[in-house]
MDAnalysis code that builds the backbone (N, CA, C; Angstrom):
import MDAnalysis as mda
import numpy as np

u = mda.Universe.empty(522, n_residues=174, atom_resindex=np.repeat(np.arange(174), 3), trajectory=True)
u.add_TopologyAttr("name", ["N", "CA", "C"] * 174)
u.add_TopologyAttr("resid", np.arange(1, 175))
u.add_TopologyAttr("resname", ["MET", "ASN", "LYS", "ARG", "VAL", "GLU", "LYS", "VAL", "LEU", "ASN", "ASP", "GLN", "VAL", "GLU", "LYS", "GLU", "ALA", "LEU", "SER", "SER", "GLN", "PHE", "TYR", "LEU", "ALA", "MET", "ALA", "SER", "TRP", "ALA", "GLU", "ASN", "LYS", "GLY", "LEU", "ASN", "GLY", "THR", "ALA", "LYS", "PHE", "LEU", "TYR", "THR", "HIS", "SER", "ASP", "GLU", "GLU", "ARG", "LEU", "HIS", "MET", "LEU", "LYS", "LEU", "MET", "LYS", "PHE", "VAL", "ASN", "GLU", "ARG", "GLY", "GLY", "SER", "ALA", "ALA", "VAL", "PRO", "GLY", "LEU", "LYS", "LYS", "PRO", "GLN", "GLU", "GLU", "PHE", "ASP", "SER", "LEU", "GLU", "ASN", "VAL", "PHE", "GLN", "LEU", "LEU", "LEU", "GLU", "HIS", "GLU", "LEU", "LEU", "VAL", "THR", "GLU", "SER", "ILE", "ASN", "ALA", "ILE", "VAL", "ASP", "VAL", "CYS", "LEU", "GLN", "GLU", "LYS", "ASP", "TYR", "THR", "THR", "HIS", "ASN", "PHE", "ILE", "GLN", "TRP", "TYR", "VAL", "SER", "GLU", "GLN", "LEU", "GLU", "GLU", "GLU", "ALA", "LEU", "ALA", "ARG", "THR", "ILE", "LEU", "ASP", "LYS", "ILE", "LYS", "LEU", "ILE", "GLY", "GLY", "ASP", "LYS", "ALA", "GLY", "LEU", "TYR", "MET", "PHE", "ASP", "ARG", "ASP", "LEU", "GLU", "ASN", "SER", "THR", "ILE", "GLN", "THR", "PRO", "PRO", "SER", "SER", "GLY", "ASN", "ALA", "PRO", "GLY", "ILE"])
u.atoms.positions = np.array([
    [37.141, 17.289, -6.788],
    [35.917, 17.801, -6.468],
    [36.303, 17.857, -4.986],
    [35.593, 19.069, -4.584],
    [35.554, 19.437, -3.229],
    [35.002, 18.368, -2.429],
    [36.187, 17.747, -1.078],
    [35.484, 16.625, -0.577],
    [34.536, 16.605, 0.104],
    [33.876, 18.184, 0.706],
    [33.030, 18.129, 1.521],
    [31.424, 17.772, 0.807],
    [31.538, 18.586, -0.483],
    [30.616, 18.283, -1.311],
    [30.528, 16.724, -1.626],
    [31.708, 16.201, -2.167],
    [31.494, 14.722, -2.260],
    [30.880, 14.068, -1.458],
    [31.177, 13.982, -0.243],
    [30.639, 13.604, 0.851],
    [29.266, 13.663, 1.091],
    [28.732, 15.026, 0.883],
    [27.182, 15.095, 0.957],
    [26.854, 14.517, -0.548],
    [27.190, 14.577, -1.109],
    [26.649, 13.567, -3.016],
    [26.533, 12.093, -2.500],
    [27.593, 11.748, -1.783],
    [27.856, 10.486, -1.879],
    [26.772, 9.821, -0.859],
    [26.612, 10.932, 0.268],
    [25.299, 10.496, 1.208],
    [24.167, 10.374, 0.608],
    [23.784, 10.977, -0.286],
    [22.570, 11.225, -0.841],
    [22.337, 9.638, -1.734],
    [23.517, 9.650, -2.468],
    [23.696, 8.382, -3.252],
    [22.941, 7.439, -2.670],
    [23.449, 7.110, -1.007],
    [23.054, 6.267, -0.312],
    [21.436, 6.398, -0.012],
    [20.720, 7.675, 0.169],
    [19.672, 8.056, 0.327],
    [18.682, 7.632, -0.790],
    [19.165, 8.032, -2.236],
    [18.484, 7.468, -3.036],
    [18.323, 5.928, -3.255],
    [19.377, 5.087, -3.185],
    [19.351, 4.016, -3.244],
    [18.244, 3.318, -2.164],
    [18.295, 3.909, -0.705],
    [17.439, 3.261, 0.133],
    [16.132, 3.437, 0.068],
    [15.785, 4.921, -0.760],
    [14.476, 5.276, -1.074],
    [14.289, 4.150, -2.041],
    [14.877, 3.838, -3.263],
    [14.494, 2.785, -4.410],
    [14.091, 1.340, -3.476],
    [15.154, 1.084, -2.367],
    [14.403, -0.051, -1.866],
    [13.623, -0.229, -0.949],
    [13.389, 1.333, -0.491],
    [11.958, 1.318, 0.672],
    [10.589, 1.295, -0.392],
    [10.465, 1.887, -1.372],
    [9.373, 1.659, -1.879],
    [9.087, 0.279, -3.161],
    [10.520, -0.017, -3.636],
    [10.496, -1.599, -3.815],
    [9.606, -2.564, -2.735],
    [10.100, -2.464, -1.386],
    [9.261, -3.179, -0.411],
    [8.039, -3.072, -0.170],
    [7.372, -1.772, -0.591],
    [6.337, -1.441, -0.429],
    [5.425, -2.199, -1.667],
    [6.069, -1.949, -2.743],
    [5.466, -2.684, -3.949],
    [5.237, -3.997, -4.017],
    [5.975, -4.610, -3.393],
    [5.685, -5.982, -2.841],
    [4.748, -6.362, -2.112],
    [4.473, -5.637, -0.956],
    [3.569, -5.764, 0.016],
    [2.433, -5.129, -0.584],
    [2.050, -4.223, -1.361],
    [0.931, -3.931, -2.526],
    [0.701, -4.891, -3.363],
    [1.493, -5.417, -3.938],
    [1.019, -6.526, -4.879],
    [0.641, -7.840, -3.988],
    [1.327, -8.015, -2.851],
    [0.969, -9.277, -2.205],
    [-0.546, -8.990, -1.592],
    [-0.923, -7.841, -1.439],
    [-2.287, -7.744, -1.141],
    [-3.591, -7.318, -2.191],
    [-3.117, -7.935, -3.280],
    [-3.638, -7.259, -4.293],
    [-3.875, -5.847, -5.235],
    [-3.150, -5.335, -4.833],
    [-3.142, -3.990, -5.051],
    [-2.350, -3.913, -6.496],
    [-2.520, -4.078, -7.328],
    [-1.557, -4.272, -8.613],
    [-1.032, -2.824, -8.947],
    [-2.535, -2.127, -9.104],
    [-2.066, -1.039, -9.350],
    [-0.827, -0.012, -8.937],
    [-1.619, -0.093, -7.446],
    [-0.414, 0.290, -6.635],
    [0.989, -0.039, -6.310],
    [0.891, -1.423, -6.586],
    [2.409, -2.110, -6.729],
    [2.908, -1.551, -8.053],
    [2.367, -1.511, -9.071],
    [3.008, -1.038, -10.507],
    [3.417, 0.354, -10.466],
    [2.699, 1.492, -9.363],
    [2.938, 2.872, -8.866],
    [4.268, 3.113, -8.605],
    [4.193, 1.658, -7.533],
    [5.227, 1.989, -6.237],
    [6.883, 1.290, -7.416],
    [6.663, 0.050, -7.702],
    [7.776, -0.173, -8.840],
    [8.381, 0.899, -9.749],
    [7.236, 1.366, -9.771],
    [7.977, 2.525, -11.059],
    [8.773, 3.840, -10.050],
    [7.831, 4.168, -9.044],
    [8.881, 4.788, -8.184],
    [10.138, 4.658, -7.753],
    [10.110, 3.095, -7.505],
    [11.396, 2.591, -6.833],
    [12.584, 2.899, -7.925],
    [11.979, 2.326, -9.417],
    [12.989, 2.631, -10.509],
    [13.436, 3.942, -10.854],
    [12.700, 4.828, -10.605],
    [13.054, 6.353, -10.699],
    [13.963, 6.669, -9.566],
    [13.614, 6.337, -8.324],
    [14.719, 6.839, -7.224],
    [16.214, 5.859, -7.482],
    [16.240, 4.636, -7.823],
    [17.405, 4.502, -8.441],
    [18.053, 4.883, -9.553],
    [17.365, 5.905, -10.762],
    [18.207, 6.456, -11.800],
    [18.714, 8.030, -11.195],
    [17.618, 8.140, -9.929],
    [18.296, 9.713, -9.278],
    [19.128, 9.277, -8.419],
    [19.818, 8.151, -7.892],
    [21.100, 7.261, -7.606],
    [22.206, 7.537, -8.654],
    [21.905, 6.927, -9.402],
    [22.841, 6.909, -10.718],
    [23.293, 8.136, -11.454],
    [22.534, 9.526, -11.201],
    [22.738, 10.620, -11.750],
    [23.651, 11.359, -11.114],
    [23.634, 10.877, -9.662],
    [24.407, 11.304, -8.929],
    [25.844, 10.860, -9.137],
    [25.607, 9.625, -9.030],
    [26.890, 8.929, -8.974],
    [27.697, 8.921, -10.216],
    [27.389, 9.319, -11.421],
    [27.578, 9.828, -12.884],
    [28.184, 11.326, -12.662],
    [27.252, 12.040, -11.819],
    [27.896, 13.450, -11.594],
    [29.267, 13.336, -10.727],
    [29.106, 12.587, -9.542],
    [30.464, 12.695, -8.484],
    [31.558, 12.084, -9.443],
    [31.712, 11.260, -10.248],
    [32.722, 10.685, -11.022],
    [33.011, 11.715, -12.056],
    [31.914, 12.069, -12.905],
    [32.568, 13.003, -13.998],
    [33.379, 14.354, -13.240],
    [33.088, 14.818, -12.101],
    [33.600, 15.944, -11.482],
    [35.127, 15.850, -11.144],
    [35.565, 14.367, -11.110],
    [36.840, 14.230, -10.576],
    [36.543, 13.109, -8.966],
    [35.643, 13.042, -8.558],
    [35.351, 12.425, -7.367],
    [35.144, 11.113, -7.458],
    [35.139, 10.459, -6.741],
    [34.747, 9.363, -5.995],
    [33.459, 8.704, -5.821],
    [32.317, 8.350, -6.713],
    [31.112, 7.780, -6.175],
    [31.314, 6.516, -5.328],
    [30.453, 6.785, -4.275],
    [30.379, 5.157, -3.310],
    [29.542, 4.845, -3.547],
    [29.293, 3.070, -3.694],
    [27.926, 2.373, -3.783],
    [27.997, 1.813, -2.785],
    [26.615, 2.350, -2.008],
    [26.496, 1.851, -0.517],
    [25.944, 0.521, -0.384],
    [26.325, 0.194, 0.994],
    [25.764, -0.911, 1.227],
    [24.489, -0.697, 2.039],
    [23.295, -1.488, 1.906],
    [22.059, -1.304, 1.952],
    [21.269, -1.953, 3.204],
    [20.809, -1.301, 4.027],
    [20.024, -2.378, 5.285],
    [18.454, -2.777, 4.374],
    [18.517, -3.683, 5.101],
    [16.802, -4.298, 4.376],
    [15.625, -3.206, 5.311],
    [14.980, -2.699, 4.352],
    [13.687, -2.032, 4.556],
    [12.675, -2.957, 5.140],
    [11.821, -2.115, 5.942],
    [10.853, -2.317, 6.523],
    [9.761, -3.101, 4.996],
    [9.176, -4.477, 5.775],
    [8.240, -5.005, 4.544],
    [6.986, -5.430, 4.913],
    [6.388, -5.012, 6.017],
    [5.104, -4.686, 6.509],
    [4.211, -3.635, 6.892],
    [3.576, -3.426, 6.538],
    [2.722, -2.193, 6.412],
    [1.084, -2.382, 7.207],
    [1.046, -1.384, 7.904],
    [-0.570, -1.527, 8.205],
    [-1.548, -1.481, 7.469],
    [-1.547, -0.721, 6.623],
    [-2.675, -0.402, 5.681],
    [-1.855, 0.653, 4.572],
    [-2.840, 0.722, 3.468],
    [-2.187, 1.276, 2.153],
    [-2.104, 2.903, 2.695],
    [-3.201, 3.628, 3.480],
    [-2.604, 4.796, 4.110],
    [-1.649, 5.044, 4.873],
    [-1.105, 3.969, 5.688],
    [0.091, 3.851, 6.244],
    [1.422, 3.888, 5.219],
    [1.234, 3.075, 4.212],
    [2.274, 3.086, 2.910],
    [2.556, 4.546, 2.438],
    [1.299, 5.206, 2.032],
    [1.764, 6.644, 1.405],
    [1.986, 7.875, 2.592],
    [1.476, 7.636, 3.638],
    [2.171, 8.129, 4.881],
    [3.411, 8.205, 5.140],
    [3.699, 7.032, 5.085],
    [5.490, 6.611, 5.224],
    [6.318, 7.116, 4.005],
    [5.506, 7.006, 3.039],
    [6.128, 7.428, 1.593],
    [6.075, 9.381, 1.617],
    [5.424, 10.117, 2.135],
    [5.349, 11.202, 2.251],
    [6.167, 11.309, 3.330],
    [6.468, 10.687, 4.273],
    [7.602, 11.346, 5.378],
    [8.869, 11.087, 5.233],
    [8.937, 9.811, 4.177],
    [10.395, 9.512, 3.543],
    [10.830, 10.764, 2.423],
    [9.881, 11.407, 1.534],
    [10.071, 12.459, 0.689],
    [10.537, 13.702, 1.692],
    [9.982, 13.818, 2.708],
    [10.318, 15.257, 3.178],
    [11.578, 14.883, 4.012],
    [12.145, 14.051, 4.342],
    [13.352, 13.986, 4.841],
    [14.426, 13.521, 3.741],
    [13.874, 13.369, 2.554],
    [14.874, 13.584, 1.194],
    [14.944, 14.889, 0.471],
    [13.793, 15.894, 1.261],
    [13.870, 17.070, 0.632],
    [14.992, 17.816, 1.589],
    [14.962, 17.641, 2.929],
    [15.739, 18.306, 3.731],
    [17.252, 17.811, 3.692],
    [17.485, 16.904, 3.228],
    [18.631, 16.156, 2.687],
    [18.948, 16.813, 1.346],
    [18.448, 17.211, 0.376],
    [18.628, 17.840, -0.761],
    [18.703, 19.453, -0.487],
    [17.849, 19.747, 0.648],
    [18.161, 21.172, 1.042],
    [19.662, 21.484, 1.832],
    [19.979, 20.806, 2.268],
    [21.495, 20.516, 2.830],
    [22.452, 20.634, 2.221],
    [22.052, 19.814, 1.021],
    [23.186, 19.868, -0.312],
    [23.647, 21.129, -0.801],
    [22.317, 21.778, -0.935],
    [22.074, 22.908, -1.620],
    [23.045, 23.966, -0.395],
    [22.950, 23.914, 0.645],
    [23.601, 24.764, 1.618],
    [25.316, 24.590, 1.613],
    [25.604, 23.168, 1.737],
    [26.838, 23.308, 1.527],
    [27.684, 23.608, 0.424],
    [26.714, 23.360, -0.741],
    [27.637, 23.915, -2.031],
    [27.513, 25.573, -2.002],
    [26.581, 25.948, -1.409],
    [27.085, 27.444, -1.591],
    [28.216, 27.756, -0.507],
    [28.078, 27.324, 0.928],
    [29.083, 27.404, 1.959],
    [30.399, 27.290, 1.085],
    [30.769, 26.258, 0.218],
    [31.883, 25.729, -0.287],
    [32.282, 26.377, -1.536],
    [31.353, 27.222, -2.259],
    [31.172, 28.065, -3.496],
    [31.344, 27.320, -4.716],
    [30.412, 25.915, -4.570],
    [30.489, 25.321, -5.811],
    [29.319, 25.236, -6.407],
    [29.634, 26.013, -7.228],
    [28.227, 26.621, -8.233],
    [27.524, 25.853, -8.978],
    [28.548, 25.058, -9.547],
    [28.482, 23.912, -10.782],
    [27.885, 22.803, -10.123],
    [28.168, 22.247, -8.350],
    [27.275, 21.077, -8.008],
    [25.986, 21.971, -7.801],
    [25.812, 22.988, -7.198],
    [24.624, 24.029, -6.679],
    [23.621, 23.890, -8.073],
    [24.404, 24.145, -9.113],
    [23.029, 24.509, -10.544],
    [22.785, 22.792, -10.602],
    [23.823, 21.734, -10.677],
    [23.411, 20.552, -10.934],
    [22.215, 19.953, -9.885],
    [22.077, 20.440, -8.542],
    [21.049, 19.810, -7.773],
    [19.681, 20.361, -7.583],
    [19.690, 21.652, -8.223],
    [18.644, 22.202, -8.650],
    [17.406, 21.417, -9.041],
    [18.112, 20.554, -10.015],
    [17.371, 19.377, -10.552],
    [16.393, 18.681, -9.444],
    [17.389, 18.311, -8.404],
    [16.854, 17.508, -7.145],
    [15.778, 18.123, -6.434],
    [16.132, 19.518, -6.263],
    [15.179, 20.592, -5.523],
    [13.660, 20.660, -6.082],
    [13.699, 20.981, -7.633],
    [12.407, 20.857, -8.179],
    [11.709, 19.166, -8.334],
    [12.633, 18.308, -8.621],
    [11.938, 17.083, -8.162],
    [11.097, 16.751, -6.653],
    [12.153, 17.093, -5.757],
    [11.536, 17.113, -4.581],
    [10.135, 17.876, -4.420],
    [9.680, 18.839, -5.000],
    [8.544, 19.682, -4.910],
    [7.495, 18.934, -5.573],
    [8.097, 18.189, -6.756],
    [6.901, 17.225, -7.044],
    [6.414, 15.787, -6.272],
    [7.804, 15.330, -6.085],
    [7.432, 14.033, -5.203],
    [6.916, 14.560, -3.651],
    [6.745, 15.648, -2.972],
    [5.901, 15.792, -2.269],
    [4.347, 15.874, -2.738],
    [4.450, 16.433, -3.662],
    [2.990, 17.025, -4.124],
    [2.176, 15.862, -4.627],
    [2.960, 15.040, -4.789],
    [2.321, 13.686, -5.675],
    [1.959, 12.751, -4.269],
    [3.074, 12.651, -3.390],
    [2.486, 11.907, -2.402],
    [1.339, 12.387, -1.325],
    [1.381, 13.830, -1.202],
    [0.171, 14.240, -0.671],
    [-1.286, 14.098, -1.564],
    [-0.859, 14.264, -2.538],
    [-2.130, 14.199, -3.722],
    [-2.795, 12.452, -3.242],
    [-1.692, 11.725, -3.597],
    [-2.381, 10.343, -3.577],
    [-2.941, 10.176, -1.925],
    [-2.399, 10.794, -0.947],
    [-2.496, 10.265, 0.674],
    [-4.035, 11.233, 0.725],
    [-4.235, 12.407, 0.178],
    [-5.455, 13.092, 0.197],
    [-6.580, 11.844, -0.351],
    [-6.352, 11.639, -1.523],
    [-7.005, 10.702, -2.124],
    [-7.540, 9.401, -1.315],
    [-6.487, 8.492, -0.475],
    [-6.703, 7.577, 0.204],
    [-7.795, 7.665, 1.456],
    [-7.199, 8.918, 1.966],
    [-8.167, 9.718, 3.185],
    [-9.831, 9.672, 2.837],
    [-10.061, 10.164, 1.464],
    [-11.521, 10.451, 1.361],
    [-12.070, 9.087, 0.916],
    [-11.282, 8.192, 0.009],
    [-11.805, 7.188, 0.253],
    [-12.426, 6.116, 1.607],
    [-11.325, 6.252, 2.341],
    [-11.882, 5.928, 3.655],
    [-11.970, 4.023, 3.939],
    [-12.846, 3.907, 3.829],
    [-13.058, 2.168, 4.132],
    [-13.983, 1.967, 2.833],
    [-14.176, 2.425, 1.830],
    [-14.865, 2.335, 0.616],
    [-14.368, 1.318, -0.068],
    [-14.630, -0.051, 0.020],
    [-13.847, -1.039, -0.857],
    [-14.122, -0.698, -2.514],
    [-15.159, -0.248, -2.856],
    [-14.993, 0.451, -4.363],
    [-14.336, 1.522, -4.316],
    [-14.199, 2.452, -3.986],
    [-13.241, 3.241, -4.010],
    [-11.697, 2.998, -3.899],
    [-11.597, 2.118, -3.253],
    [-10.154, 1.563, -3.228],
    [-9.856, 1.031, -4.453],
    [-11.185, 0.154, -4.598],
    [-10.686, -0.385, -6.326],
    [-10.487, 0.538, -7.388],
    [-11.206, 1.362, -7.233],
    [-11.099, 2.347, -8.075],
    [-9.514, 3.170, -8.169],
    [-9.478, 3.587, -6.903],
    [-8.049, 4.174, -6.837],
    [-6.847, 3.358, -7.609],
    [-7.240, 2.127, -7.087],
    [-5.873, 1.267, -7.533],
    [-5.765, 1.074, -8.914],
    [-6.998, 0.918, -9.342],
    [-7.081, 0.948, -11.208],
    [-7.010, 2.208, -11.504],
    [-6.849, 3.501, -10.979],
    [-6.233, 4.456, -11.582],
    [-4.766, 4.574, -11.416],
    [-4.420, 4.243, -10.636],
    [-2.663, 4.061, -10.529],
    [-2.252, 3.249, -11.199],
    [-3.003, 1.941, -11.717],
    [-2.547, 0.998, -12.779],
    [-2.533, 1.880, -13.849],
    [-3.423, 2.506, -14.270],
    [-3.804, 2.952, -15.522],
    [-3.239, 4.320, -15.878],
    [-2.304, 4.771, -14.460],
    [-1.673, 5.889, -14.379],
    [-2.341, 7.349, -14.631],
    [-3.641, 7.372, -14.314],
    [-4.030, 8.600, -14.080],
    [-3.536, 9.602, -12.868],
    [-3.386, 8.922, -12.010],
    [-2.309, 9.478, -10.730],
    [-0.962, 9.307, -11.255],
    [-0.227, 10.129, -11.347],
    [1.079, 9.903, -11.696],
    [1.953, 11.100, -11.573],
    [3.342, 11.007, -11.448],
    [4.243, 12.049, -11.539],
    [4.230, 12.906, -12.483],
    [4.079, 14.303, -12.124],
    [4.182, 15.408, -13.362],
    [4.874, 14.982, -14.457],
    [4.993, 15.149, -15.487],
    [5.705, 14.934, -16.841],
    [7.276, 15.104, -16.657],
    [7.390, 16.474, -16.294],
    [8.979, 16.965, -15.997],
    [9.681, 16.010, -14.804],
    [9.268, 15.739, -13.903],
    [10.000, 14.751, -12.872],
    [10.348, 13.166, -13.399],
    [9.498, 12.796, -14.454],
    [10.178, 11.576, -14.896],
    [11.447, 11.096, -15.364],
    [11.758, 12.464, -15.884],
    [13.209, 12.548, -16.766],
    [14.250, 12.523, -15.777],
    [15.149, 11.774, -15.537],
    [16.403, 12.553, -15.143],
    [17.473, 12.624, -16.094],
    [17.419, 13.864, -16.386],
    [18.558, 14.081, -17.420],
    [19.701, 13.784, -16.893],
    [20.367, 13.357, -17.997],
    [22.119, 12.992, -17.914],
    [22.452, 11.563, -17.577],
    [21.523, 10.838, -17.446],
    [21.562, 9.215, -17.508],
    [22.011, 8.599, -18.563],
])
């Protein structure tokens, strides 16, 4: 495997692991605030990010590279509000998208079309992740300070009526 491509993929492994930890911290915060539906959604999201990490690791190893298991720093544990949680989630997803796009660029520079093809799943996934985060954030902003609205929103998340589009929940190759 091309060493430059291997490095950017291992960097992305770390970013996916950090994402998983960040969403896990958000889930715990939500659960402690009585937002069980939000917690369930974020726990699931954390698991998905871990699967994204594993998919990358397997790909690197299968291509003859060496996937690196990253050490992780402790994520933020306190949040100002539910809106703050999802604003941070959106900002984080935008950073991940930027990182995925950088991988695409490296693949094209190195003429690694196999990895370029593989990483296209992540490009599509990020479009869905950003759209989902924006949708949820828009709903939270509509609710404002309405406690009944917050209750219904949280219940909707718990009952999975607000969810990731069907194609992105599956990480092929795991």
